[in-house]
N, C-alpha and C positions, 0 to 999 in steps of 0.2 A: 505493501499500500506507498501511497506517494503523495504528498497533500504540499499543495503550494499556496501559497497569500504573497502578495506584495507589496507590505506593510508591515513595518515593526509596530505590536502590538503588546497589552499589558494580557490581552490573550483573550478567552467566551466566559471567564469563570462570570463578569458583570453582568452581562448577559444572558445567561444561565438562571440566574438566581432571578432578570426580572421577571424574565419568559414561565419562570415556575418554581412552585413550593414542593416541602411535601416531600415526599415518598420519590414522585417526578427529579425533581429538582436533586437531591440526594443521589440517584440511580445518574444522572449525568453529569455528576461533579466525578462521581466513582470512576464513570472508563472517561471522561476527559483528563484528570490526576493521572490515567494508568498510560497514557501516551507522551511518549517520549518527547522531551525537548525539539522544539523550534530549532535551524540552523541556519545562518547567512549562507548564500551561497552566489558568485559571483557570476553571470550570465551576461558575455557582450557589453561591459561594462556598463551591467546595472547588477542592485542587488535581488532576490526575492529569500526567502526565507521559505524553508521546506522542513516537514516531519514525513517520518520514514520508517517505516515496519517490516523487516525482511528484503532488505536492502544495503549493502554497505554504504558507509556515507560515498567514498568512487563512483561506484553506483550509478548511487543517486545522481550525481554531479557528470555524472555521465549523460544520463537517458536525459536529463531538464535540457540537456548544453545541446544532444543531438536535437529536439524537439523543440529548438527555439532557434533558428535558422538569423533571426535577425531582431533585436532589439532585446526585450526583456520577459516578454508574456510566452510559456510555449505554445506553441502553434496547432495544438487541439482544444487550449483554452481561449485563446483566439477567434477562433473558426464560431465558442460557443457560445461566446461573448458575441458576436458576431449573432447568432442566429436565436441569442433571448432577444435579444433587441429588436430584431425584424418578427420576432411574436409580438411582442409588446406591443409594436406600431400597427399590426393588421389589426384590429380592430377596425381601426380608427380608418385605420385608409380604406378598407372596405365601404365604411359611413360615408367616407369622401365618395368614393365613385358610384356610389347609389345614388347620393344627393344630385349626381353632375347628369346623371343621365334617365334620373325623374321628367 
């Protein structure tokens, strides 16, 4: 497993505490705290933060760099971000098309 973030942060604990309470919170905090720490990785003169399970640090660096031909955002994540933005815009674009054709 490999996760990547693009900004340094204090982590997810404050957001988890805001969103959950009781057993649901404790379960999520236990899972979150069991994760390995994030580490900085330099990719094309930019910094990303990675967390991995089952991969050695040098393997993580190789994988992230192999999928990042330019900039600091790995290609699968860049494409997923573009697709998500297009999907978010879809209902609005469809409504505009209906308004102009009637």
